[in-house]
C-alpha angles and dihedrals in degrees: 000000000000116000115243089213117102127188119189137172103169095127140086108310093357116148132171141111116216117218097174133347101170099115124036093222094054110039108160122200143159129213109237120232121257117264110292089346143096092227117108138157108114116103131174125165146144125243119200129184100031101101113144095005128104104250120199114194116191121197099204099188096048093114092067096047119127092260105020090165086065091071091070108100092000124139120196121229128238137187139181096198102027088239103076114048126189136178122259128200108279131173134184108215127170093339095312124109109217128194116195114190139145107215117221092204135044093247123048134163125216125194144167088243133348104293124236106210127214088240090056089047091054091046090052092050091049092047092049091049090058090072117087091224092061130078121184118218127196101216100170149316135263122241088267094048102258117146121260101211128193125192118214111200127182144121095215131078093190135068113328142161111264112231116189121194123175131177143190101027078149101050097205090061091087094162085076094067091043085055090053091050090056092045092053093046089056094044091053094048100107092192094058112097095207092054093046093049094048095047089053091053105031146046111219120209109192128183104187096188120024094177113040092154093056091045092054091048093051093244124161101206116000145061126240089282092058091251125142101225092203090067095049105073095100094043110025116160134184090242100048106025114012089156093065094041092054092053094045091052092052092046090055088057097048105028122224127252097168131010133193125184110194120214146152125237120217097204114030114076096212143071116252145142131239117211140197103271107142099032114121096248097044110131141166093273091058091045091052092050091050089052092051091050092049094046096048095043090050090051097049100038126046085194091067128073140166103203097085123045144104123324113258118264093009099154101063113187090000093061097108092045088069116091100233093043094048094046094045092049095044098045099025090228138128102286123174142173108219115205130196126186130256085205124051126291100260092205093059107016127190112198094198104050105006112198102353147177091263093052091045089054093050091050088050091054093046093052087079089075098063090039090055093049093048092047090051096043123109088253091069098045114110094015 
């Protein structure tokens, strides 16, 4: 008898291996490894034929995922229309990740986090380019020939602070591009005083997706060469990491006064930033700017906090291979990695959607407040 269940992932960002999908209450799958890499954790697939039945999906290789500790307390996301994503009951038991869900429709999608498709990326770039304050720049190509696009946004033609923001070095961290979408929506809101003030003072350089190859492949961490871009900043090459090389070249032309690298963290259920303490050029000025950023962001957004984060100087000899460390050390500027959770924000939980695209977008919009305060602090005067 042929099973009426069908699991597919042959689409942008899709990623799953089916072991057995004969019975709805015992669907067995594995998460494939990233391209030319042993990393894996991102999954995204479609289930058909399970409407009205309790479906139990078991990820049998979850224990060996890149961040297996991230499964604890994690809830997968699902969607019927790929627009509205909600959390579904998920448990991690004896090394197996298990989703239990009764679909209300014949077709349902499951994912590690709400995907951000390449089509949506192209739509966002086209939408941004429709504003007179935005210029799109082709700064390079990936190994597979996809465009690396940078948005330059400003209202001034004169001297300005150069604000660099990049996202999705790790392609499975899709909340990062949702964050960029919210940031851009706020920047292009001509009635918003914060956006108007910043565009008069600053020139924003935004790379919404640093790793379009990895995103298309459904990778968690690496590009199509199997390279973790966030360990390439001290040693980027055209062969291994053209994405990083393209951005570094453009940075050398513009200079950098403030840098944000937007990510998602698999394990910690909070939003936080990681600074440059421990890099050779770290000084009191940089420390003070980090403190201003933390304090202002905490004040304006209940979704942000500074109590929980990474341990200081955690990268050891690899420190200057990390984007925010390399940029901060090279340009002696405020340079931060901003992390959002794959789980929920434990300080302000939402049982239905957890941490979500909408909340990522709001955080992206609100980041303009700490940027504004840093830019206008005494530490930036005279730069």
